[in-house]
C-alpha positions as CSV (number, residue, x, y, z in Angstrom):
1,M,-59.4,42.5,26.7
2,A,-59.7,39.3,24.7
3,M,-56.5,37.5,23.6
4,V,-56.3,36.2,20.1
5,G,-53.0,34.5,19.3
6,P,-50.3,37.0,20.2
7,F,-52.6,40.0,19.9
8,F,-55.2,41.9,22.0
9,L,-58.6,43.4,20.9
10,N,-61.0,46.0,22.6
11,S,-64.5,44.3,23.2
12,K,-66.3,47.7,22.9
13,Q,-65.4,48.3,19.3
14,D,-68.0,48.1,16.6
15,S,-68.9,44.5,16.0
16,N,-68.4,44.8,12.2
17,V,-65.1,46.4,12.5
18,T,-64.2,44.0,15.2
19,G,-65.2,41.0,13.1
20,C,-63.1,42.2,10.2
21,M,-60.2,43.1,12.3
22,F,-60.6,39.8,14.2
23,K,-60.2,37.8,10.9
24,N,-57.3,39.9,9.7
25,E,-55.5,39.7,13.0
26,I,-56.0,36.0,13.2
27,M,-54.3,35.6,9.8
28,R,-51.5,37.9,10.8
29,G,-51.1,36.0,14.0
30,Y,-50.9,32.7,12.2
31,R,-48.3,34.0,9.8
32,M,-46.1,35.3,12.7
33,V,-46.4,31.9,14.5
34,I,-45.3,30.1,11.3
35,I,-42.4,32.6,10.7
36,R,-41.2,32.1,14.3
37,L,-41.3,28.3,14.0
38,I,-39.3,28.4,10.8
39,L,-36.7,30.6,12.5
40,L,-36.5,28.2,15.4
41,C,-35.9,25.3,13.0
42,I,-33.1,27.2,11.3
43,L,-31.5,28.0,14.7
44,A,-31.9,24.4,15.8
45,V,-30.1,23.0,12.7
46,A,-27.3,25.5,13.2
47,V,-26.8,24.9,16.9
48,I,-28.5,21.8,18.4
49,P,-31.2,19.3,17.2
50,V,-34.7,20.3,18.2
51,S,-37.5,17.6,18.0
52,G,-39.8,18.1,15.1
53,C,-37.3,20.4,13.2
54,K,-35.2,17.8,11.4
55,T,-33.9,18.4,7.9
56,K,-33.0,15.6,5.5
57,T,-29.8,15.4,3.5
58,T,-29.6,13.1,0.6
59,S,-26.6,10.7,0.3
60,K,-25.5,12.5,-2.8
61,E,-25.4,15.8,-0.9
62,K,-23.5,14.2,1.9
63,S,-20.9,12.8,-0.5
64,K,-20.6,16.2,-2.2
65,K,-20.1,18.0,1.2
66,T,-17.5,15.4,2.2
67,A,-15.6,15.7,-1.0
68,D,-15.7,19.5,-0.9
69,K,-14.3,19.5,2.6
70,A,-11.7,16.8,1.8
71,V,-10.4,18.5,-1.3
72,D,-7.6,20.6,0.2
73,L,-5.0,18.9,2.3
74,T,-2.8,22.0,2.2
75,K,-4.8,23.1,5.2
76,S,-4.6,19.6,6.6
77,G,-5.2,18.3,10.1
78,D,-6.7,15.3,11.8
79,E,-10.2,16.5,10.9
80,D,-9.3,16.6,7.2
81,I,-7.6,13.2,7.3
82,N,-10.5,11.6,9.2
83,L,-12.9,13.1,6.6
84,L,-10.8,11.5,3.8
85,K,-11.1,8.1,5.5
86,S,-14.8,8.3,5.7
87,A,-15.1,9.4,2.0
88,Y,-12.7,6.7,0.7
89,K,-15.2,4.2,-0.5
90,A,-17.5,6.8,-2.0
91,E,-15.6,8.7,-4.6
92,S,-12.3,10.2,-5.9
93,K,-10.9,13.3,-4.3
94,K,-8.3,15.9,-4.8
95,L,-5.5,15.8,-2.2
96,T,-3.4,18.8,-2.9
97,V,-2.0,21.3,-5.4
98,V,1.7,21.1,-6.2
99,S,4.1,24.0,-6.7
100,K,5.7,25.0,-10.0
101,A,9.0,23.7,-8.6
102,F,7.6,20.2,-8.5
103,L,6.5,20.4,-12.2
104,A,9.8,22.0,-13.4
105,P,11.7,20.1,-16.1
106,E,14.6,19.4,-13.8
107,A,12.1,17.9,-11.3
108,E,10.6,15.7,-14.0
109,Q,14.1,14.5,-14.8
110,M,14.7,13.7,-11.2
111,R,11.6,11.6,-11.0
112,L,12.3,9.7,-14.2
113,S,15.9,9.0,-13.4
114,T,15.6,7.6,-9.9
115,H,14.2,4.2,-8.7
116,E,13.3,5.7,-5.4
117,S,9.8,7.1,-5.0
118,T,9.4,10.8,-4.8
119,V,5.7,10.6,-4.0
120,E,4.0,8.4,-1.3
121,F,0.3,8.0,-0.8
122,A,-1.2,6.7,2.5
123,K,-3.5,3.7,2.5
124,D,-7.0,4.6,1.2
125,G,-5.6,8.0,0.1
126,V,-5.9,9.6,3.5
127,G,-2.6,11.5,3.2
128,I,0.3,12.3,0.8
129,A,4.0,13.2,1.0
130,Y,6.3,14.2,-1.9
131,I,9.7,15.6,-2.5
132,E,10.1,18.9,-4.4
133,P,13.1,21.1,-5.3
134,F,13.6,24.2,-3.2
135,N,16.3,26.8,-3.7
136,G,18.8,24.3,-5.1
137,Q,18.0,21.7,-2.4
138,L,15.1,19.3,-1.7
139,R,12.3,19.3,0.8
140,V,9.3,17.1,1.7
141,I,5.7,18.4,1.6
142,H,3.5,16.3,3.9
143,N,-0.2,17.0,3.6
144,G,0.5,20.5,2.5
145,Q,3.1,21.3,5.1
146,A,6.7,22.0,3.9
147,G,9.7,20.6,5.7
148,K,13.3,21.6,6.1
149,P,15.4,21.6,2.9
150,Y,18.4,19.2,2.6
151,V,21.1,18.5,0.0
152,Q,19.6,15.1,-0.7
153,I,16.4,13.3,0.4
154,T,15.8,9.6,-0.2
155,E,13.6,6.7,1.0
156,L,10.4,8.8,1.6
157,L,7.7,7.0,3.6
158,I,4.2,7.8,4.9
159,S,2.3,5.8,7.5
160,S,-0.8,3.9,6.7
161,D,-3.0,6.5,8.4
162,G,-1.4,9.4,6.6
163,K,-0.4,11.2,9.8
164,R,3.3,10.4,9.9
165,F,6.1,10.6,7.4
166,A,9.8,9.8,7.4
167,Y,12.8,10.0,5.1
168,V,16.6,9.8,5.0
169,A,18.3,13.2,4.6
170,I,21.8,14.2,3.7
171,A,22.8,17.6,5.0
172,S,25.8,19.8,4.0
173,D,28.0,17.7,6.3
174,K,27.3,14.7,4.1
175,L,26.0,12.6,7.0
176,N,22.8,10.6,7.0
177,K,20.0,11.7,9.2
178,I,16.7,9.9,9.6
179,V,13.9,12.5,9.8
180,V,10.6,11.3,11.3
181,D,7.6,13.6,11.5
182,G,9.9,16.5,10.6
183,K,12.3,15.8,13.6
184,E,15.9,14.9,12.9
185,G,17.2,11.7,14.6
186,A,20.8,10.7,15.3
187,V,23.5,10.8,12.7
188,Y,24.7,7.5,11.2
189,G,27.2,6.4,8.6
190,A,24.4,5.0,6.5
191,S,20.8,3.9,6.6
192,D,20.0,0.7,4.9
193,S,16.2,0.7,5.2
194,H,13.4,2.0,7.3
195,R,9.6,1.5,7.6
196,F,6.6,2.2,9.8
197,T,4.8,-0.6,11.5
198,P,1.4,-1.4,9.9
199,D,-0.5,0.5,12.6
200,G,1.8,3.6,12.1
201,K,2.8,3.8,15.8
202,H,6.4,2.9,15.5
203,H,9.3,3.7,13.1
204,I,12.0,1.1,12.5
205,A,15.3,1.5,10.7
206,T,18.5,-0.3,10.2
207,V,21.7,1.8,10.3
208,T,25.4,1.2,9.8
209,E,28.2,2.2,12.1
210,G,31.6,1.1,10.8
211,D,31.2,-2.6,9.8
212,D,28.2,-3.2,12.1
213,R,24.4,-2.9,11.4
214,Y,21.9,-2.1,14.2
215,I,18.2,-1.6,14.5
216,V,16.8,1.7,15.5
217,I,13.2,1.7,17.0
218,D,11.6,5.1,17.5
219,N,15.0,6.8,17.4
220,K,16.5,4.5,20.0
221,I,19.3,2.3,18.8
222,I,19.5,-1.3,20.0
223,R,23.1,-2.3,20.4
224,N,22.5,-5.7,21.8
225,Y,22.6,-7.3,18.4
226,R,24.5,-6.8,15.2
227,I,22.1,-7.3,12.4
228,E,22.7,-9.7,9.4
229,R,19.2,-9.7,7.8
230,G,15.9,-8.0,8.4
231,P,14.0,-6.7,10.2
232,V,10.5,-8.0,9.4
233,V,7.5,-6.5,11.3
234,S,4.7,-8.7,12.5
235,S,1.2,-8.1,11.1
236,D,0.0,-6.9,14.6
237,S,2.8,-4.4,14.8
238,R,3.9,-5.9,18.2
239,A,7.1,-7.7,17.2
240,I,10.1,-7.7,14.8
241,A,12.3,-10.5,13.5
242,F,15.9,-10.3,12.4
243,S,18.9,-12.5,12.0
244,V,22.3,-12.1,13.8
245,K,25.5,-14.0,14.0
246,S,25.4,-16.9,16.5
247,P,27.7,-16.6,19.5
248,D,30.3,-18.9,17.9
249,G,30.3,-16.8,14.8
250,N,29.7,-19.8,12.5
251,N,26.0,-19.5,11.9
252,K,23.1,-17.1,12.1
253,Q,20.2,-16.9,14.6
254,I,16.8,-15.5,14.1
255,I,15.7,-13.3,16.9
256,V,12.1,-12.1,17.6
257,T,11.7,-9.1,20.0
258,D,9.1,-6.6,21.0
259,M,9.1,-2.9,20.1
260,K,11.1,-2.1,23.2
261,G,13.8,-4.7,22.5
262,Q,13.1,-6.3,25.9
263,K,11.0,-9.5,25.4
264,T,13.4,-11.4,23.2
265,A,13.5,-15.0,22.0
266,V,15.8,-17.0,19.7
267,V,13.4,-18.8,17.4
268,D,16.0,-20.4,15.2
269,D,19.7,-21.1,15.9
270,C,20.8,-21.6,12.3
271,G,18.8,-19.2,10.2
272,E,20.8,-18.5,7.1
273,F,17.9,-16.3,5.8
274,F,14.2,-15.9,6.2
275,V,11.1,-14.4,4.5
276,P,7.7,-13.4,5.8
277,S,4.3,-14.6,4.5
278,D,2.3,-12.2,2.5
279,D,0.4,-11.1,5.7
280,S,3.6,-11.2,7.9
281,S,2.0,-13.6,10.4
282,V,4.5,-16.4,9.8
283,L,8.1,-16.7,8.7
284,A,9.9,-19.2,6.5
285,A,13.5,-19.8,7.4
286,G,16.4,-21.6,5.7
287,C,18.6,-23.3,8.2
288,W,22.2,-24.3,7.4
289,K,24.6,-25.9,9.9
290,D,26.7,-27.8,7.4
291,D,26.1,-29.5,4.1
292,A,24.7,-32.6,5.8
293,N,22.4,-30.6,8.2
294,Q,20.1,-28.3,6.2
295,S,16.4,-27.7,6.6
296,V,13.5,-25.3,6.0
297,K,11.3,-24.2,8.9
298,L,7.9,-22.5,9.3
299,I,7.8,-20.2,12.3
300,D,4.8,-18.6,14.0
301,F,5.5,-14.9,14.6
302,K,3.0,-14.5,17.5
303,T,3.9,-17.7,19.5
304,R,7.6,-17.6,18.5
305,S,7.5,-21.3,17.9
306,V,8.4,-23.6,15.0
307,I,5.3,-24.9,13.2
308,S,7.1,-27.4,11.0
309,E,10.5,-28.4,9.8
310,R,11.7,-30.3,6.7
311,K,15.2,-31.6,6.0
312,I,16.6,-30.6,2.6
313,D,19.3,-32.0,0.3
314,G,20.8,-29.3,-1.9
315,A,21.4,-25.5,-2.1
316,L,18.3,-23.5,-1.2
317,K,17.5,-20.9,-3.9
318,H,14.0,-19.4,-3.6
319,L,11.9,-19.8,-0.5
320,R,8.3,-18.7,-0.1
321,V,5.3,-19.2,2.2
322,A,2.2,-20.5,0.4
323,P,-1.1,-18.6,0.7
324,D,-2.4,-21.0,3.3
325,N,0.4,-19.9,5.7
326,R,1.0,-23.6,6.5
327,S,3.0,-24.8,3.5
328,L,6.4,-23.9,2.0
329,L,7.4,-23.9,-1.6
330,Y,11.0,-23.5,-2.7
331,T,13.6,-24.4,-5.3
332,L,16.8,-26.4,-4.8
333,L,20.1,-26.9,-6.7
334,R,21.4,-30.4,-6.3
335,K,24.7,-30.9,-8.1
336,H,23.7,-29.9,-11.6
337,D,20.0,-30.5,-11.3
338,R,17.3,-28.1,-10.2
339,Y,14.1,-29.0,-8.3
340,V,10.8,-27.4,-7.3
341,V,9.5,-28.5,-3.9
342,Y,6.0,-28.0,-2.5
343,N,4.1,-29.9,0.3
344,N,6.8,-32.5,0.6
345,R,6.8,-33.2,-3.1
346,E,9.7,-32.4,-5.4
347,E,10.0,-32.4,-9.2
348,K,13.1,-32.0,-11.3
349,T,13.0,-29.2,-13.9
350,P,14.4,-29.4,-17.5
351,D,18.2,-29.7,-17.7
352,G,20.3,-26.6,-18.2
353,D,17.6,-24.0,-17.2
354,E,18.1,-21.5,-14.4
355,F,15.5,-20.3,-11.9
356,F,14.7,-16.6,-12.6
357,L,11.8,-15.7,-10.2
358,P,10.4,-17.1,-6.9
359,P,7.7,-19.7,-7.5
360,V,3.9,-19.2,-7.0
361,V,1.2,-21.7,-6.0
362,L,-1.3,-22.8,-8.7
363,S,-4.6,-24.5,-8.1
364,S,-6.1,-25.0,-11.5
365,P,-4.9,-27.8,-11.5
366,N,-2.8,-27.9,-8.3
367,G,0.9,-27.2,-8.8
368,V,3.6,-24.7,-8.7
369,G,4.6,-22.1,-11.3
370,V,8.1,-20.9,-11.7
371,I,9.9,-18.9,-14.4
372,I,13.0,-20.7,-15.7
373,G,15.2,-20.6,-18.7
374,T,18.5,-19.3,-20.0
375,V,19.8,-15.8,-20.8
376,Y,18.3,-16.2,-24.3
377,K,14.8,-17.5,-23.4
378,A,12.5,-17.7,-20.4
379,Y,9.3,-19.5,-19.9
380,L,6.8,-20.5,-17.2
381,Y,7.2,-24.1,-15.9
382,R,4.3,-25.7,-14.2
383,A,5.5,-28.3,-11.8
384,F,3.3,-31.2,-10.5
385,Q,1.0,-31.1,-13.5
386,R,0.4,-33.8,-16.1
387,Q,0.2,-31.5,-19.2
388,N,1.0,-28.0,-20.4
389,K,4.0,-28.0,-18.2
390,I,6.1,-25.7,-20.3
391,G,4.8,-22.3,-21.4
392,K,5.7,-20.2,-24.4
393,G,9.2,-18.9,-24.5
394,Y,10.0,-15.1,-24.4
395,G,13.1,-13.0,-24.4
396,Y,12.4,-11.7,-21.0
397,I,9.8,-12.3,-18.2
398,S,9.2,-10.5,-15.0
399,D,6.5,-10.0,-12.3
400,L,5.2,-13.5,-12.0
401,I,2.1,-13.5,-9.8
402,A,-0.9,-15.7,-9.0
403,S,-4.5,-14.9,-7.9
404,R,-5.3,-15.5,-4.2
405,D,-7.0,-18.8,-5.0
406,G,-4.3,-19.9,-7.4
407,R,-6.6,-20.3,-10.3
408,H,-4.9,-17.7,-12.5
409,N,-1.3,-16.6,-13.1
410,A,0.1,-13.7,-14.9
411,Y,3.5,-12.2,-15.8
412,V,5.0,-9.4,-17.9
413,A,6.7,-10.7,-21.1
414,T,8.9,-9.2,-23.8
415,K,9.5,-11.2,-27.0
416,A,13.0,-11.7,-28.3
417,E,14.3,-8.8,-30.4
418,E,11.4,-6.6,-29.3
419,H,11.1,-3.8,-26.8
420,Q,7.4,-3.6,-26.1
421,M,5.8,-5.5,-23.2
422,Q,2.6,-7.5,-22.8
423,I,0.7,-9.2,-20.0
424,V,0.3,-12.9,-20.3
425,I,-2.6,-14.3,-18.2
426,D,-3.0,-18.1,-18.1
427,G,-0.9,-18.3,-21.3
428,R,-3.0,-15.8,-23.2
429,E,-1.2,-12.7,-24.5
430,G,-2.6,-9.3,-24.0
431,P,-2.0,-6.0,-26.0
432,K,1.5,-4.6,-26.2
433,F,2.6,-1.4,-24.5
434,D,5.9,0.6,-24.2
435,K,6.0,-0.1,-20.5
436,I,4.0,-2.3,-18.0
437,V,4.5,-2.0,-14.3
438,S,3.5,-4.2,-11.3
439,P,0.4,-6.1,-12.3
440,V,-1.9,-7.2,-9.5
441,F,-5.0,-9.4,-9.3
442,S,-8.2,-8.2,-7.7
443,P,-9.1,-9.9,-4.4
444,D,-11.7,-12.2,-6.1
445,G,-9.2,-13.0,-8.9
446,R,-11.6,-11.9,-11.7
447,Y,-9.5,-8.9,-12.9
448,L,-5.9,-8.0,-13.4
449,V,-4.9,-4.3,-13.0
450,Y,-1.6,-2.8,-14.1
451,R,0.0,0.5,-15.0
452,A,1.1,1.1,-18.6
453,R,2.8,3.7,-20.7
454,Q,2.3,4.2,-24.5
455,A,3.7,7.0,-26.6
456,G,4.5,9.0,-23.5
457,K,1.0,8.6,-22.0
458,R,0.6,6.9,-18.6
459,F,-2.6,5.2,-17.6
460,L,-4.2,2.3,-15.7
461,V,-5.5,-0.9,-17.5
462,V,-8.1,-3.2,-16.1
463,S,-8.2,-6.6,-17.8
464,D,-10.3,-9.8,-17.3
465,T,-8.6,-13.2,-17.1
466,K,-9.3,-13.8,-20.8
467,E,-7.0,-10.9,-21.6
468,K,-9.9,-8.7,-22.7
469,I,-9.4,-5.1,-21.6
470,V,-12.3,-4.1,-19.5
471,S,-11.3,-0.5,-19.2
472,R,-8.3,1.8,-20.0
473,H,-8.4,4.7,-17.6
474,K,-7.7,8.3,-18.4
475,D,-4.1,9.5,-19.1
476,Y,-2.3,11.3,-16.3
477,A,1.1,12.9,-15.9
478,M,1.9,10.4,-13.2
479,V,0.1,7.1,-12.2
480,F,0.9,5.3,-9.0
481,Q,0.6,1.7,-7.8
482,P,-3.1,0.7,-7.5
483,S,-4.8,-1.0,-4.6
484,F,-8.4,-2.1,-4.0
485,T,-11.2,-0.9,-1.8
486,S,-12.1,-3.1,1.2
487,D,-15.1,-4.6,-0.7
488,G,-12.9,-5.5,-3.6
489,K,-15.2,-3.8,-6.1
490,S,-13.2,-0.7,-6.9
491,V,-9.6,0.1,-7.8
492,A,-7.9,3.0,-5.9
493,Y,-4.7,4.8,-6.9
494,G,-2.9,8.1,-6.9
495,V,-2.4,10.3,-9.9
496,L,-0.9,13.7,-10.8
497,D,-3.5,15.5,-12.9
498,G,-2.0,18.8,-14.2
499,N,-0.7,20.4,-11.0
500,E,-3.0,18.5,-8.7
501,F,-2.6,15.2,-6.8
502,W,-5.8,13.1,-6.8
503,W,-6.8,9.9,-5.2
504,K,-8.9,8.0,-7.7
505,V,-11.5,5.4,-6.8
506,E,-13.1,3.7,-9.8
507,K,-15.4,0.7,-10.2
508,L,-13.8,-2.4,-11.7
509,E,-17.0,-3.2,-13.5
510,K,-18.2,-0.2,-15.6
């Protein structure tokens, strides 16, 4: 017998026939070998990689597969949430489909009539939680999973990673319960505020029992201190700061402690009030012992030490940490005069005008911007600048902000006797809309993004610093506060499109 490929032939057969058969069998043998190799490759892709049988997937196909899998959070789990994280920079994605109850007219009225959010999106759109009516009560839907119904639900939260959620519930007994991850905590007379730490590992709340306020960390109440103000969570999620009454009862102390309430330090013994920096790495504190002993302090959250202190003369009004996290800016009332103070410089503002909003740092040229005026007129005042100190007057001004580098400022303005709003960037007026909400500069300061409403339609607007609209995005039933991707090149925000919640990621530059 002679072996040819996988087949055998008889050597005594007629040579012509054998030659013909030989050629045919060779071709058949090669075809079978090729078929078997193809089957092996298919099996290898489905089970384990086999050298020499790799298949290439284009980046577009990968994005599509990721989006297809990430579409439905109603079947959510860690796998879906992790998939959403990986797809965040690439494209928009559908998060979930809402029920008819959420879209009902009474639900719409509930959303429009309350200041508390009924929908919360996790950072990067990796999760969603919302409140919906259910059999005459309310319940929370977290990543597609329905929770227990209650008479009332407020203060809905979702952690940055989208895995955890919390809210304050009022049951039939009219008592407040803080519900975290679907589990009811202890009952309190009232809950003032609550939040997750930036890393999502801890839940912190302030609750009231009688006339006293306490901190609750991960459902454990800390009764060592009766809270006056706070708490503020550090940027690394390892510590919290709050103020309490001093032992003599005459002043307030600022306390910093760890998440177990064990490693505690008094970082200021006269903290009347305090505010965190934008990144919560340092604290600014106003210290008052008596009228002759007042100061402002800058406190390092991590080392729990005072970085700097400056004596002040007058009543402290607005206190803020500058973007460099090393300077303080604030306003003072001294007798009948008002002052803006920054980097140990102070400047008196025009007579008779009140401070309306906290100041912001300007850098083009260097100075401080603050909204001042009367009940009839408000305007931007630029302190520590030689010219253009007083901006145009409006009937109402809100949302004063500055870009990170301080080169641009913006605010929402309404002219006297008018109801429509417009954005003013560096003194330039933008188009008017029925409503403008929470403007924010892009990380590089080149764009301003804000939500707007016109004739019942809600949409997002992207403007440059010359007040030219770069893009007006599509209309949606609901539009939520925008943020930016890590590279700063795209705007990301949640929307309700029909009966679907989506996380939209769209380039700033079209």
